[in-house]
All heavy atoms as an XYZ file, in Angstrom:
673
protein
N       0.859     -1.172      0.020
C      -0.004     -0.002     -0.045
C       0.905      1.230      0.023
O       1.966      1.266      0.625
C      -0.907     -0.027      1.270
C      -1.780      1.193      1.331
S      -2.345      1.587      2.971
C      -1.088      2.678      3.517
N       0.426      2.315     -0.678
C       1.176      3.534     -0.697
C       0.189      4.686     -0.776
O      -0.922      4.538     -1.185
C       2.156      3.604     -1.850
C       1.527      3.809     -3.166
C       1.439      5.136     -3.702
C       0.980      2.832     -3.946
C       0.839      5.403     -4.904
C       0.435      3.023     -5.166
C       0.360      4.371     -5.661
O      -0.219      4.610     -6.883
N       0.682      5.875     -0.387
C      -0.054      7.130     -0.440
C       0.873      8.194     -0.812
O       1.995      8.321     -0.273
C      -0.820      7.338      0.848
C      -1.730      8.525      0.789
C      -2.508      8.719      2.039
O      -2.416      7.851      2.962
O      -3.205      9.707      2.157
N       0.466      9.069     -1.690
C       1.270     10.264     -2.062
C       0.478     11.498     -1.794
O      -0.657     11.576     -2.327
C       1.705     10.202     -3.543
C       2.502     11.437     -3.973
C       2.515      9.031     -3.879
N       1.008     12.367     -0.947
C       0.283     13.580     -0.610
C       1.203     14.813     -0.863
O       2.381     14.729     -0.684
C      -0.056     13.672      0.888
C      -0.909     12.464      1.335
C      -1.054     12.506      2.876
O      -1.851     13.330      3.365
O      -0.298     11.740      3.565
N       0.635     15.932     -1.311
C       1.367     17.137     -1.502
C       0.897     18.238     -0.573
O      -0.324     18.498     -0.607
C       1.360     17.598     -2.962
C       2.167     18.810     -3.243
C       2.422     18.950     -4.738
C       3.180     20.180     -5.193
N       4.147     20.777     -4.403
N       1.749     18.724      0.269
C       1.370     19.740      1.239
C       2.301     20.888      0.974
O       3.521     20.854      1.430
C       1.520     19.239      2.663
C       0.656     17.976      2.832
C       1.079     20.298      3.665
C       0.979     17.165      4.025
N       1.908     21.979      0.336
C       2.758     23.102     -0.022
C       3.846     22.608     -0.892
O       3.538     22.018     -1.962
N       5.136     22.853     -0.490
C       6.293     22.379     -1.255
C       6.803     21.053     -0.787
O       7.908     20.608     -1.138
C       7.431     23.401     -1.187
C       7.152     24.686     -1.950
O       6.146     24.723     -2.674
N       7.949     25.628     -1.836
N       5.997     20.366     -0.051
C       6.479     19.043      0.544
C       5.606     17.937     -0.034
O       4.364     17.999     -0.031
C       6.311     19.082      2.075
C       6.768     17.864      2.784
C       8.268     17.632      2.710
C       6.400     17.988      4.259
N       6.240     16.884     -0.492
C       5.554     15.724     -0.933
C       5.840     14.568      0.029
O       7.007     14.274      0.304
C       6.053     15.339     -2.377
C       5.331     14.053     -2.811
C       5.789     16.390     -3.344
N       4.776     13.999      0.567
C       4.904     12.910      1.501
C       4.502     11.615      0.782
O       3.405     11.538      0.334
C       4.023     13.129      2.751
C       3.940     12.041      3.773
C       5.314     11.791      4.342
C       2.992     12.338      4.853
N       5.453     10.670      0.827
C       5.102      9.374      0.240
C       5.196      8.366      1.415
O       6.186      8.251      2.086
C       6.174      8.959     -0.794
C       6.203      9.981     -1.947
C       5.863      7.547     -1.376
C       7.322      9.702     -2.928
N       4.110      7.637      1.625
C       3.996      6.665      2.705
C       3.919      5.288      2.037
O       3.043      5.032      1.228
C       2.764      6.918      3.575
O       2.847      8.246      4.095
C       2.732      5.959      4.738
N       4.834      4.395      2.384
C       4.836      3.054      1.840
C       4.685      2.146      3.073
O       5.369      2.229      4.087
C       6.178      2.744      1.180
C       6.565      3.658      0.007
C       7.996      3.351     -0.407
C       5.657      3.447     -1.146
N       3.721      1.219      2.964
C       3.480      0.275      4.081
C       3.436     -1.083      3.530
O       2.643     -1.471      2.622
C       2.222      0.640      4.781
C       1.985     -0.161      6.017
C       0.795      0.359      6.847
O       0.623      1.579      6.955
O       0.062     -0.472      7.303
N       4.196     -2.022      4.115
C       4.168     -3.450      3.715
C       4.770     -3.621      2.343
O       5.675     -2.904      1.886
N       4.202     -4.593      1.615
C       4.688     -4.978      0.311
C       4.188     -3.968     -0.741
O       3.014     -3.750     -0.883
C       4.210     -6.406     -0.023
C       4.845     -6.901     -1.333
O       5.708     -6.198     -1.887
O       4.467     -7.973     -1.730
N       5.079     -3.297     -1.427
C       4.781     -2.387     -2.469
C       5.258     -2.973     -3.773
O       6.444     -3.290     -3.951
C       5.466     -1.018     -2.214
C       5.149     -0.049     -3.327
C       5.036     -0.457     -0.871
N       4.343     -3.191     -4.689
C       4.629     -3.864     -5.956
C       5.374     -2.980     -6.932
O       5.445     -1.767     -6.758
C       3.324     -4.355     -6.615
O       2.629     -3.205     -7.167
N       5.909     -3.578     -7.956
C       6.644     -2.801     -8.990
C       5.691     -1.859     -9.716
O       6.102     -0.752    -10.043
C       7.294     -3.798     -9.994
C       8.432     -4.562     -9.427
C       9.069     -5.478    -10.526
O       9.177     -5.084    -11.681
O       9.524     -6.593    -10.128
N       4.442     -2.246     -9.906
C       3.471     -1.349    -10.504
C       3.201     -0.153     -9.688
O       3.033      0.992    -10.140
C       2.145     -2.159    -10.770
C       2.228     -3.217    -11.824
C       2.836     -4.528    -11.268
O       2.885     -4.735    -10.027
O       3.305     -5.316    -12.046
N       3.144     -0.382     -8.358
C       2.924      0.777     -7.464
C       4.103      1.709     -7.433
O       3.977      2.938     -7.435
C       2.656      0.271     -6.047
C       1.288     -0.403     -5.889
C       1.062     -1.038     -4.526
O       1.983     -1.728     -3.996
O      -0.027     -0.866     -3.990
N       5.332      1.193     -7.494
C       6.556      2.005     -7.642
C       6.499      2.798     -8.921
O       6.818      4.025     -8.904
C       7.870      1.148     -7.561
C       7.968      0.469     -6.165
C       9.063      1.951     -7.915
C       8.209      1.451     -5.022
N       6.079      2.200    -10.031
C       5.990      2.916    -11.298
C       4.949      4.027    -11.216
O       5.169      5.133    -11.728
C       5.602      1.922    -12.398
N       3.801      3.761    -10.527
C       2.865      4.824    -10.352
C       3.375      6.007     -9.515
O       3.089      7.156     -9.799
C       1.603      4.222     -9.678
O       0.643      5.191     -9.413
N       4.117      5.668     -8.462
C       4.724      6.730     -7.572
C       5.669      7.596     -8.488
O       5.721      8.809     -8.327
C       5.454      6.147     -6.374
C       4.375      5.500     -5.456
C       6.224      7.198     -5.676
C       4.959      4.616     -4.335
N       6.455      6.905     -9.298
C       7.423      7.598    -10.089
C       6.718      8.554    -11.062
O       7.157      9.717    -11.311
C       8.263      6.649    -10.925
C       9.351      5.885    -10.192
C      10.082      4.997    -11.154
C      11.153      4.205    -10.482
N      11.828      3.348    -11.477
N       5.609      8.070    -11.671
C       4.844      8.980    -12.552
C       4.354     10.205    -11.837
O       4.375     11.333    -12.339
C       3.572      8.210    -13.135
C       3.978      7.205    -14.147
O       5.136      7.266    -14.689
O       3.225      6.303    -14.413
N       3.899     10.054    -10.550
C       3.437     11.191     -9.761
C       4.651     12.090     -9.465
O       4.482     13.335     -9.449
C       2.782     10.747     -8.532
C       1.439     10.007     -8.791
C       0.771      9.466     -7.558
O       0.672     10.206     -6.611
N       0.395      8.193     -7.590
N       5.813     11.525     -9.195
C       6.929     12.332     -8.816
C       7.519     13.102    -10.030
O       8.154     14.149     -9.876
C       8.050     11.396     -8.243
C       7.803     10.961     -6.812
C       8.864      9.958     -6.375
C       7.731     12.115     -5.837
N       7.320     12.562    -11.255
C       7.748     13.347    -12.464
C       7.068     14.710    -12.474
O       7.731     15.692    -12.845
C       7.392     12.539    -13.682
C       8.357     11.353    -13.946
C       7.940     10.602    -15.184
C       8.740      9.307    -15.307
N       8.306      8.461    -16.409
N       5.803     14.721    -12.143
C       5.118     16.030    -12.097
C       5.649     16.922    -11.008
O       5.784     18.149    -11.186
C       3.597     15.774    -11.856
C       2.968     15.014    -12.976
C       1.555     14.663    -12.666
C       0.985     13.729    -13.739
N      -0.290     13.154    -13.311
N       5.988     16.284     -9.861
C       6.564     17.115     -8.734
C       7.899     17.683     -9.115
O       8.246     18.772     -8.796
C       6.666     16.207     -7.483
C       7.388     16.877     -6.427
C       5.283     15.820     -7.010
N       8.684     16.893     -9.853
C      10.054     17.278    -10.172
C      10.079     18.544    -11.075
O      11.065     19.198    -11.184
C      10.800     16.145    -10.842
N       8.979     18.823    -11.746
C       8.848     19.944    -12.627
C       8.725     21.271    -11.852
O       8.977     22.301    -12.384
C       7.675     19.773    -13.619
C       7.836     18.612    -14.557
C       6.593     18.360    -15.344
O       5.541     19.070    -15.160
O       6.585     17.439    -16.212
N       8.329     21.155    -10.585
C       8.100     22.362     -9.761
C       9.353     22.596     -8.869
O       9.771     21.713     -8.182
C       6.855     22.158     -8.877
C       6.666     23.408     -7.988
C       5.652     21.859     -9.677
N       9.991     23.765     -9.026
C      11.202     24.010     -8.246
C      10.906     24.053     -6.736
O       9.775     24.419     -6.317
C      11.720     25.335     -8.763
C      10.586     25.987     -9.475
C       9.626     24.853     -9.889
N      11.880     23.765     -5.953
C      11.862     23.885     -4.445
C      10.990     22.851     -3.741
O      10.594     23.054     -2.587
C      11.423     25.325     -4.029
C      12.409     26.302     -4.580
O      13.604     26.117     -4.643
N      11.884     27.465     -5.017
N      10.526     21.802     -4.458
C       9.780     20.776     -3.780
C      10.716     19.793     -3.108
O      11.738     19.430     -3.692
C       8.832     20.046     -4.760
C       7.561     20.817     -4.996
O       7.295     21.759     -4.306
O       6.773     20.346     -5.850
N      10.384     19.332     -1.950
C      11.104     18.335     -1.215
C      10.233     17.106     -1.020
O       9.011     17.204     -1.003
C      11.586     18.787      0.167
C      12.626     19.854      0.080
O      13.399     19.900     -0.898
O      12.657     20.759      0.983
N      10.870     15.937     -0.862
C      10.130     14.725     -0.718
C      10.468     14.020      0.625
O      11.649     13.967      0.948
C      10.464     13.715     -1.887
C       9.737     12.420     -1.716
C      10.088     14.322     -3.248
N       9.465     13.618      1.312
C       9.658     12.823      2.531
C       9.051     11.426      2.196
O       7.971     11.303      1.849
C       8.953     13.434      3.739
C       9.013     12.458      4.971
C       9.509     14.765      4.115
N       9.944     10.444      2.396
C       9.501      9.033      2.139
C       9.432      8.282      3.477
O      10.415      8.298      4.223
C      10.363      8.317      1.214
C       9.845      6.918      0.932
C      10.520      9.045     -0.139
N       8.270      7.754      3.850
C       8.114      7.024      5.098
C       7.907      5.575      4.744
O       6.950      5.231      4.035
C       6.917      7.579      5.838
O       6.586      6.790      6.936
N       8.742      4.708      5.243
C       8.679      3.262      5.101
C       8.241      2.571      6.339
O       8.900      2.698      7.345
C      10.064      2.703      4.624
C      10.605      3.263      3.356
C      11.605      4.286      3.466
C      10.166      2.834      2.165
C      12.101      4.770      2.265
C      10.684      3.349      1.000
C      11.667      4.350      1.090
N       7.124      1.882      6.257
C       6.652      1.117      7.385
C       6.802     -0.387      6.952
O       6.019     -0.897      6.217
C       5.264      1.419      7.764
C       4.736      0.673      8.993
O       5.398     -0.272      9.450
N       3.664      1.070      9.506
N       7.847     -1.026      7.485
C       8.142     -2.398      7.109
C       7.790     -3.365      8.213
O       8.207     -4.529      8.139
C       9.626     -2.491      6.796
C      10.120     -1.486      5.748
C      11.675     -1.612      5.563
C       9.446     -1.677      4.364
N       6.956     -2.985      9.138
C       6.715     -3.882     10.285
C       5.842     -5.077      9.874
O       5.947     -6.093     10.501
C       5.966     -3.119     11.433
O       4.729     -2.482     10.836
C       6.867     -2.074     12.037
N       5.095     -4.927      8.815
C       4.179     -6.060      8.414
C       4.734     -6.882      7.323
O       4.078     -7.796      6.743
C       2.850     -5.449      7.959
C       2.123     -4.752      9.086
C       0.802     -4.177      8.560
C       0.190     -3.356      9.656
N      -1.115     -2.780      9.255
N       6.075     -6.734      7.022
C       6.665     -7.504      5.988
C       7.117     -8.844      6.404
O       7.630     -9.039      7.492
C       7.964     -6.748      5.466
C       7.736     -5.761      4.363
C       9.127     -5.198      3.902
C       7.055     -6.362      3.167
N       7.012     -9.808      5.495
C       7.562    -11.133      5.733
C       9.071    -11.037      5.380
O       9.497    -10.350      4.473
C       6.892    -12.195      4.821
C       5.450    -12.320      5.077
C       4.830    -13.238      4.063
C       3.358    -13.299      4.237
N       2.760    -14.093      3.142
N       9.874    -11.755      6.087
C      11.302    -11.743      5.850
C      11.705    -12.193      4.477
O      12.604    -11.803      3.829
C      12.066    -12.601      6.868
C      12.023    -12.031      8.259
C      12.789    -10.736      8.352
C      12.737    -10.215      9.720
N      13.323     -8.835      9.821
N      10.817    -13.127      3.880
C      11.128    -13.707      2.573
C      11.005    -12.703      1.487
O      11.663    -12.807      0.430
C      10.234    -14.872      2.326
O       8.856    -14.448      2.325
N      10.227    -11.650      1.618
C      10.083    -10.600      0.612
C      10.918     -9.336      0.865
O      10.865     -8.400      0.076
C       8.567    -10.201      0.508
O       8.188     -9.700      1.743
C       7.756    -11.401      0.069
N      11.640     -9.289      1.972
C      12.297     -8.068      2.347
C      13.375     -7.660      1.309
O      13.555     -6.439      1.101
C      12.938     -8.175      3.754
O      13.861     -9.184      3.799
N      14.077     -8.620      0.692
C      15.052     -8.256     -0.324
C      14.442     -7.570     -1.504
O      14.902     -6.535     -1.980
C      15.800     -9.475     -0.739
C      16.879     -9.184     -1.765
C      18.069     -8.640     -1.418
C      16.658     -9.544     -3.101
C      19.021     -8.343     -2.401
C      17.597     -9.308     -4.089
C      18.789     -8.684     -3.726
N      13.298     -8.063     -1.985
C      12.651     -7.470     -3.133
C      12.081     -6.048     -2.788
O      12.234     -5.130     -3.619
C      11.433     -8.333     -3.587
C      11.845     -9.681     -4.122
C      10.658    -10.636     -4.319
O       9.508    -10.226     -3.928
O      10.867    -11.713     -4.767
N      11.552     -5.930     -1.597
C      11.033     -4.579     -1.176
C      12.176     -3.622     -1.051
O      12.038     -2.461     -1.405
C      10.305     -4.692      0.192
C       9.137     -5.693      0.035
C       9.875     -3.374      0.648
C       8.117     -5.333     -1.004
N      13.298     -4.085     -0.480
C      14.494     -3.200     -0.386
C      14.963     -2.702     -1.726
O      15.267     -1.551     -1.898
C      15.605     -4.078      0.301
C      16.692     -3.196      0.948
C      16.239     -2.429      2.157
O      15.344     -2.831      2.836
O      16.787     -1.351      2.340
N      14.974     -3.604     -2.749
C      15.283     -3.165     -4.114
C      14.361     -2.124     -4.634
O      14.768     -1.192     -5.278
C      15.382     -4.370     -5.053
C      16.651     -5.167     -4.827
O      17.613     -4.718     -4.264
N      16.616     -6.421     -5.281
N      13.061     -2.339     -4.480
C      12.039     -1.358     -4.948
C      12.203     -0.025     -4.226
O      12.100      1.001     -4.876
C      10.668     -1.936     -4.784
C      10.376     -3.094     -5.605
C       8.999     -3.642     -5.478
N       8.913     -4.978     -6.110
C       8.282     -5.962     -5.544
N       7.617     -5.870     -4.430
N       8.204     -7.104     -6.225
N      12.469     -0.074     -2.968
C      12.642      1.127     -2.145
C      13.878      1.908     -2.688
O      13.804      3.099     -2.944
C      12.852      0.785     -0.698
C      13.096      2.005      0.194
C      13.616      1.576      1.516
C      14.950      0.971      1.370
N      15.999      1.398      2.281
N      14.976      1.210     -2.886
C      16.170      1.856     -3.445
C      15.974      2.405     -4.825
O      16.497      3.438     -5.180
C      17.332      0.855     -3.401
C      17.806      0.593     -2.030
O      17.668      1.388     -1.106
N      18.385     -0.617     -1.824
N      15.176      1.717     -5.627
C      14.862      2.132     -7.005
C      14.120      3.538     -6.879
O      14.451      4.448     -7.618
C      14.033      1.188     -7.735
C      13.544      1.560     -9.052
C      12.619      0.565     -9.672
O      12.466     -0.599     -9.209
O      11.881      0.916    -10.616
N      13.185      3.649     -5.977
C      12.395      4.884     -5.831
C      13.305      6.002     -5.293
O      13.236      7.149     -5.821
C      11.287      4.640     -4.836
C      10.375      5.792     -4.533
C       9.729      6.311     -5.793
C       9.370      5.417     -3.526
N      14.204      5.703     -4.358
C      15.122      6.735     -3.828
C      16.042      7.213     -4.923
O      16.384      8.412     -5.042
C      15.907      6.216     -2.626
C      15.038      5.951     -1.408
C      15.875      5.310     -0.283
C      14.346      7.248     -0.876
N      16.572      6.251     -5.762
C      17.465      6.618     -6.844
C      16.795      7.532     -7.860
O      17.296      8.488     -8.321
C      17.994      5.386     -7.475
C      18.974      5.655     -8.651
C      19.486      4.319     -9.255
C      20.357      4.645    -10.425
N      20.862      3.404    -11.057
N      15.476      7.170     -8.156
C      14.722      7.979     -9.085
C      14.609      9.410     -8.566
O      14.764     10.408     -9.285
C      13.330      7.375     -9.254
C      12.380      8.216    -10.090
C      12.485      8.168    -11.498
C      11.517      9.120     -9.556
C      11.704      8.933    -12.278
C      10.690      9.881    -10.333
C      10.775      9.833    -11.682
N      14.298      9.551     -7.284
C      14.163     10.973     -6.682
C      15.509     11.718     -6.845
O      15.510     12.884     -7.250
C      13.792     10.892     -5.204
S      12.103     10.309     -4.955
N      16.608     11.035     -6.524
C      17.946     11.675     -6.630
C      18.221     12.115     -8.067
O      18.625     13.208     -8.287
C      18.970     10.640     -6.168
C      20.412     11.172     -6.365
N      20.922     12.137     -5.586
C      21.361     10.773     -7.254
C      22.164     12.390     -5.996
N      22.439     11.589     -7.014
N      17.987     11.212     -9.056
C      18.224     11.499    -10.437
C      17.275     12.692    -10.954
O      17.649     13.367    -11.898
C      18.100     10.304    -11.343
C      19.187      9.266    -11.038
C      18.926      8.005    -11.873
C      20.601      9.798    -11.348
N      16.166     12.804    -10.321
C      15.180     13.847    -10.712
C      15.469     15.155    -10.011
O      14.720     16.127    -10.249
C      13.758     13.354    -10.371
O      13.408     12.216    -11.075
N      16.469     15.187     -9.182
C      16.825     16.464     -8.522
C      15.926     16.745     -7.303
O      15.914     17.867     -6.809
N      15.198     15.705     -6.749
C      14.401     15.923     -5.601
C      15.207     15.560     -4.330
O      15.768     14.453     -4.263
C      13.106     15.047     -5.695
C      12.189     15.363     -6.793
C      11.167     14.211     -6.983
C      11.454     16.699     -6.535
N      15.154     16.464     -3.378
C      15.799     16.144     -2.064
C      14.851     15.188     -1.292
O      13.662     15.427     -1.306
C      16.015     17.417     -1.246
C      17.127     18.296     -1.745
C      17.502     19.332     -0.789
N      16.327     20.014     -0.142
C      16.454     21.020      0.693
N      17.604     21.498      1.013
N      15.368     21.563      1.182
N      15.464     14.201     -0.756
C      14.641     13.182     -0.065
C      15.094     13.069      1.380
O      16.214     13.024      1.757
C      14.819     11.797     -0.738
C      14.071     10.747      0.041
C      14.433     11.834     -2.149
N      14.012     13.055      2.221
C      14.220     12.798      3.672
C      13.496     11.423      3.891
O      12.303     11.261      3.544
C      13.532     13.866      4.496
C      14.123     15.174      4.214
C      13.460     16.027      3.236
C      15.216     15.734      4.811
C      13.952     17.270      2.894
C      15.710     16.962      4.493
C      15.080     17.733      3.523
O      15.604     18.962      3.250
N      14.146     10.437      4.402
C      13.647      9.112      4.446
C      13.516      8.706      5.930
O      14.388      8.847      6.695
C      14.587      8.133      3.680
O      14.118      6.846      3.772
N      12.385      8.108      6.254
C      12.146      7.544      7.533
C      11.783      6.085      7.405
O      11.070      5.715      6.548
C      10.941      8.322      8.270
C      11.264      9.719      8.437
C      10.835     10.685      7.527
C      11.966     10.164      9.523
C      11.109     12.001      7.670
C      12.239     11.521      9.717
C      11.833     12.445      8.775
O      12.079     13.788      8.914
N      12.225      5.299      8.336
C      12.018      3.819      8.219
C      11.565      3.236      9.530
O      12.171      3.501     10.603
C      13.348      3.205      7.823
C      13.280      1.728      7.576
C      14.623      1.216      7.132
N      14.554     -0.120      6.907
C      15.124     -0.786      5.918
N      15.683     -0.038      5.013
N      15.005     -2.026      5.777
N      10.465      2.522      9.514
C       9.927      1.843     10.742
C      10.018      0.352     10.522
O       9.577     -0.192      9.524
C       8.485      2.190     10.964
C       8.254      3.702     11.125
C       7.790      4.466     10.067
C       8.480      4.287     12.333
C       7.625      5.804     10.207
C       8.278      5.668     12.483
C       7.846      6.396     11.407
N      10.687     -0.337     11.429
C      10.763     -1.812     11.333
C      10.294     -2.459     12.567
O      10.258     -2.022     13.603
C      12.224     -2.227     11.060
C      12.622     -1.813      9.678
C      13.967     -2.396      9.279
O      14.154     -3.623      9.472
O      14.799     -1.671      8.767
């Protein structure tokens, strides 16, 4: 599950549990629009408490993919992680 909210110049992305590749692609599409606006910052909140250990590697890769996308798009990212 994920949620993307824009509050002023701040974009909050909340990821909880297993986030699929399709959901990551959808988040990237939303962030492309954000990247067009100067001075926007992104806060990414990861809640991994409900994850199974067997899927944690895949989720970690998707999370890193999203963070790399933000970096390459010029978005400053503040990341929070709950385990």
